[in-house]
Structure formats: C-alpha cells, structure tokens
Short mmCIF file of the C-alpha atoms (twelve columns), coordinates in Angstrom:
data_MODEL
# 
_entry.id   MODEL 
# 
loop_
_atom_site.group_PDB 
_atom_site.id 
_atom_site.type_symbol 
_atom_site.label_atom_id 
_atom_site.label_alt_id 
_atom_site.label_comp_id 
_atom_site.label_asym_id 
_atom_site.label_seq_id 
_atom_site.Cartn_x 
_atom_site.Cartn_y 
_atom_site.Cartn_z 
_atom_site.pdbx_PDB_model_num 
ATOM 1   C CA . UNK A 1   4.372   15.819  3.239   1 
ATOM 2   C CA . UNK A 2   1.193   16.572  1.117   1 
ATOM 3   C CA . UNK A 3   2.044   13.708  -1.326  1 
ATOM 4   C CA . UNK A 4   1.757   10.863  1.639   1 
ATOM 5   C CA . UNK A 5   -1.544  12.644  3.137   1 
ATOM 6   C CA . UNK A 6   -4.138  9.829   1.697   1 
ATOM 7   C CA . UNK A 7   -4.589  6.847   3.852   1 
ATOM 8   C CA . UNK A 8   -3.889  4.517   0.705   1 
ATOM 9   C CA . UNK A 9   -1.319  6.380   -0.654  1 
ATOM 10  C CA . UNK A 10  1.943   4.031   0.502   1 
ATOM 11  C CA . UNK A 11  -0.320  0.899   -0.242  1 
ATOM 12  C CA . UNK A 12  -1.191  2.183   -4.025  1 
ATOM 13  C CA . UNK A 13  2.920   2.721   -4.493  1 
ATOM 14  C CA . UNK A 14  3.814   -0.612  -3.109  1 
ATOM 15  C CA . UNK A 15  1.188   -1.874  -5.491  1 
ATOM 16  C CA . UNK A 16  2.632   -0.270  -8.469  1 
ATOM 17  C CA . UNK A 17  6.441   -1.168  -7.724  1 
ATOM 18  C CA . UNK A 18  5.255   -4.487  -9.354  1 
ATOM 19  C CA . UNK A 19  4.897   -2.628  -12.701 1 
ATOM 20  C CA . UNK A 20  2.041   -1.123  -14.638 1 
ATOM 21  C CA . UNK A 21  -1.191  -2.555  -13.490 1 
ATOM 22  C CA . UNK A 22  -4.892  -2.240  -14.647 1 
ATOM 23  C CA . UNK A 23  -7.138  -0.506  -12.429 1 
ATOM 24  C CA . UNK A 24  -8.880  -3.520  -11.027 1 
ATOM 25  C CA . UNK A 25  -5.062  -5.153  -10.397 1 
ATOM 26  C CA . UNK A 26  -3.993  -2.183  -8.509  1 
ATOM 27  C CA . UNK A 27  -7.495  -2.513  -6.049  1 
ATOM 28  C CA . UNK A 28  -6.584  -6.302  -6.015  1 
ATOM 29  C CA . UNK A 29  -2.987  -5.949  -4.921  1 
ATOM 30  C CA . UNK A 30  -3.697  -3.566  -2.146  1 
ATOM 31  C CA . UNK A 31  -6.600  -5.572  -0.527  1 
ATOM 32  C CA . UNK A 32  -4.876  -8.770  -0.941  1 
ATOM 33  C CA . UNK A 33  -1.875  -7.302  0.932   1 
ATOM 34  C CA . UNK A 34  -3.996  -5.751  3.685   1 
ATOM 35  C CA . UNK A 35  -5.701  -9.222  3.952   1 
ATOM 36  C CA . UNK A 36  -2.321  -10.880 4.194   1 
ATOM 37  C CA . UNK A 37  -0.957  -8.305  7.121   1 
ATOM 38  C CA . UNK A 38  -4.559  -8.945  9.019   1 
ATOM 39  C CA . UNK A 39  -5.983  -5.313  8.446   1 
ATOM 40  C CA . UNK A 40  -3.517  -3.927  10.800  1 
ATOM 41  C CA . UNK A 41  -2.917  -0.800  8.495   1 
ATOM 42  C CA . UNK A 42  -6.812  -0.140  7.314   1 
ATOM 43  C CA . UNK A 43  -9.938  -1.471  9.209   1 
ATOM 44  C CA . UNK A 44  -11.219 -2.018  5.886   1 
ATOM 45  C CA . UNK A 45  -11.022 -3.139  2.177   1 
ATOM 46  C CA . UNK A 46  -9.949  -0.242  -0.423  1 
ATOM 47  C CA . UNK A 47  -12.805 0.537   -2.626  1 
ATOM 48  C CA . UNK A 48  -13.280 1.274   -6.262  1 
ATOM 49  C CA . UNK A 49  -14.203 5.101   -5.559  1 
ATOM 50  C CA . UNK A 50  -11.464 5.587   -3.147  1 
ATOM 51  C CA . UNK A 51  -8.733  3.963   -5.407  1 
ATOM 52  C CA . UNK A 52  -10.237 6.090   -8.102  1 
ATOM 53  C CA . UNK A 53  -9.639  9.656   -6.012  1 
ATOM 54  C CA . UNK A 54  -6.476  8.183   -4.819  1 
ATOM 55  C CA . UNK A 55  -4.961  7.518   -8.094  1 
ATOM 56  C CA . UNK A 56  -6.349  10.878  -9.837  1 
ATOM 57  C CA . UNK A 57  -4.240  12.557  -6.906  1 
ATOM 58  C CA . UNK A 58  -1.334  10.782  -7.119  1 
ATOM 59  C CA . UNK A 59  -1.406  11.522  -10.810 1 
ATOM 60  C CA . UNK A 60  -1.823  15.365  -10.086 1 
ATOM 61  C CA . UNK A 61  1.089   14.992  -7.574  1 
ATOM 62  C CA . UNK A 62  3.344   13.412  -10.630 1 
ATOM 63  C CA . UNK A 63  3.500   10.141  -8.670  1 
ATOM 64  C CA . UNK A 64  1.713   7.741   -11.254 1 
ATOM 65  C CA . UNK A 65  0.956   7.992   -15.211 1 
ATOM 66  C CA . UNK A 66  -1.992  7.065   -16.459 1 
ATOM 67  C CA . UNK A 67  -2.568  5.640   -19.751 1 
ATOM 68  C CA . UNK A 68  -5.287  3.506   -21.875 1 
ATOM 69  C CA . UNK A 69  -4.730  0.885   -23.661 1 
ATOM 70  C CA . UNK A 70  -6.656  -1.767  -26.238 1 
ATOM 71  C CA . UNK A 71  -8.044  -4.901  -24.844 1 
ATOM 72  C CA . UNK A 72  -10.314 -7.435  -26.917 1 
ATOM 73  C CA . UNK A 73  -13.361 -5.630  -24.875 1 
ATOM 74  C CA . UNK A 74  -12.771 -1.844  -25.787 1 
ATOM 75  C CA . UNK A 75  -10.050 -0.180  -23.544 1 
ATOM 76  C CA . UNK A 76  -8.791  -0.442  -20.220 1 
ATOM 77  C CA . UNK A 77  -7.116  2.172   -17.994 1 
ATOM 78  C CA . UNK A 78  -3.232  1.188   -16.534 1 
ATOM 79  C CA . UNK A 79  -0.968  3.349   -14.044 1 
ATOM 80  C CA . UNK A 80  2.127   3.236   -13.338 1 
ATOM 81  C CA . UNK A 81  4.897   4.720   -11.421 1 
ATOM 82  C CA . UNK A 82  6.915   8.127   -12.881 1 
ATOM 83  C CA . UNK A 83  10.435  8.660   -11.949 1 
ATOM 84  C CA . UNK A 84  9.051   10.703  -8.648  1 
ATOM 85  C CA . UNK A 85  6.634   7.981   -7.688  1 
ATOM 86  C CA . UNK A 86  9.747   5.355   -7.683  1 
ATOM 87  C CA . UNK A 87  12.255  7.634   -6.133  1 
ATOM 88  C CA . UNK A 88  9.305   8.328   -3.219  1 
ATOM 89  C CA . UNK A 89  8.896   4.552   -2.775  1 
ATOM 90  C CA . UNK A 90  12.749  4.402   -2.862  1 
ATOM 91  C CA . UNK A 91  13.107  6.319   0.184   1 
ATOM 92  C CA . UNK A 92  9.593   4.956   1.832   1 
ATOM 93  C CA . UNK A 93  10.861  1.249   1.757   1 
ATOM 94  C CA . UNK A 94  13.470  1.945   4.619   1 
ATOM 95  C CA . UNK A 95  10.961  3.567   6.741   1 
ATOM 96  C CA . UNK A 96  8.514   0.761   6.185   1 
ATOM 97  C CA . UNK A 97  11.259  -1.853  7.084   1 
ATOM 98  C CA . UNK A 98  12.250  0.102   10.114  1 
ATOM 99  C CA . UNK A 99  8.417   0.177   11.305  1 
ATOM 100 C CA . UNK A 100 8.226   -3.646  10.652  1 
ATOM 101 C CA . UNK A 101 11.168  -4.095  12.994  1 
ATOM 102 C CA . UNK A 102 9.927   -1.529  15.362  1 
ATOM 103 C CA . UNK A 103 6.390   -3.427  15.798  1 
ATOM 104 C CA . UNK A 104 7.942   -6.898  16.206  1 
ATOM 105 C CA . UNK A 105 10.461  -5.744  18.976  1 
ATOM 106 C CA . UNK A 106 7.366   -4.107  20.715  1 
ATOM 107 C CA . UNK A 107 5.469   -7.424  20.237  1 
ATOM 108 C CA . UNK A 108 7.987   -9.342  21.953  1 
ATOM 109 C CA . UNK A 109 8.591   -6.649  25.034  1 
ATOM 110 C CA . UNK A 110 4.681   -6.592  25.360  1 
ATOM 111 C CA . UNK A 111 4.828   -10.847 25.349  1 
ATOM 112 C CA . UNK A 112 7.570   -10.705 27.505  1 
ATOM 113 C CA . UNK A 113 5.936   -8.579  29.991  1 
ATOM 114 C CA . UNK A 114 2.782   -10.359 30.262  1 
ATOM 115 C CA . UNK A 115 2.542   -13.029 33.005  1 
ATOM 116 C CA . UNK A 116 2.959   -16.582 31.745  1 
ATOM 117 C CA . UNK A 117 -0.165  -18.123 32.920  1 
ATOM 118 C CA . UNK A 118 0.563   -21.332 31.806  1 
ATOM 119 C CA . UNK A 119 3.208   -22.254 34.200  1 
ATOM 120 C CA . UNK A 120 1.224   -22.951 37.183  1 
ATOM 121 C CA . UNK A 121 1.783   -20.173 39.023  1 
# 
C-alpha cells in the first residue's frame, strides 16, 4: 500500500489515464476534476511543487514514465502511465465506483433522516 500513500497519487493516476500529459496538463487536469467535485477529496488545489514530488515518487515506484520532448520553445517533460500504473488504475476504478455509490447512498439516507421543514409541521 506504500504506492498509494500520497494524497494525490490516485488523482494523478486518473489524470494520466487520458494518455501522456505534460506536467502543466497533469496539474490542470487534477485541479479541474477536484474543482468539479467541489473539493470533497482535497481542501486546496494541487501545487506544482507537490505535483513534482508526487510524480518523482510515482516514477521511482514504477507507476509513471517521465520523458522529455522537443517543443518550439525548447524541451518539455511528459508523463505517462507504465504497465504497472495502468494495472493499478484498473484495480482502483471499481473501488472508486463503490465509494461514489456508497457516498450517494449515505447522502440519500441523511436526507431521509432530516425533518422536512418545508411541510408546515
């Protein structure tokens, strides 16, 4: 479970499921998803510094490959999932779906247990 110990690892895995991404694209994708979810998973945006540390660790753990590409302005760094990263993501997807279902059921149960203040009672 050491592979998943960082709080941003799952989010980065999910972003890289789209395919190879430049560093800035990974940062944008992770923060866009978090914002769309209403910051339920994290309390603030992922910073470039934390992303760099997360990607370095994920590279050491064999989850991502890092490579440089040439662009008009010089060089750019890209990241992509390794086979190990892809297989980990495949295992995590059903767990994430279960969590979403569980949370929806919990919200529905909470809503049912609250008194309905709009019925004039």
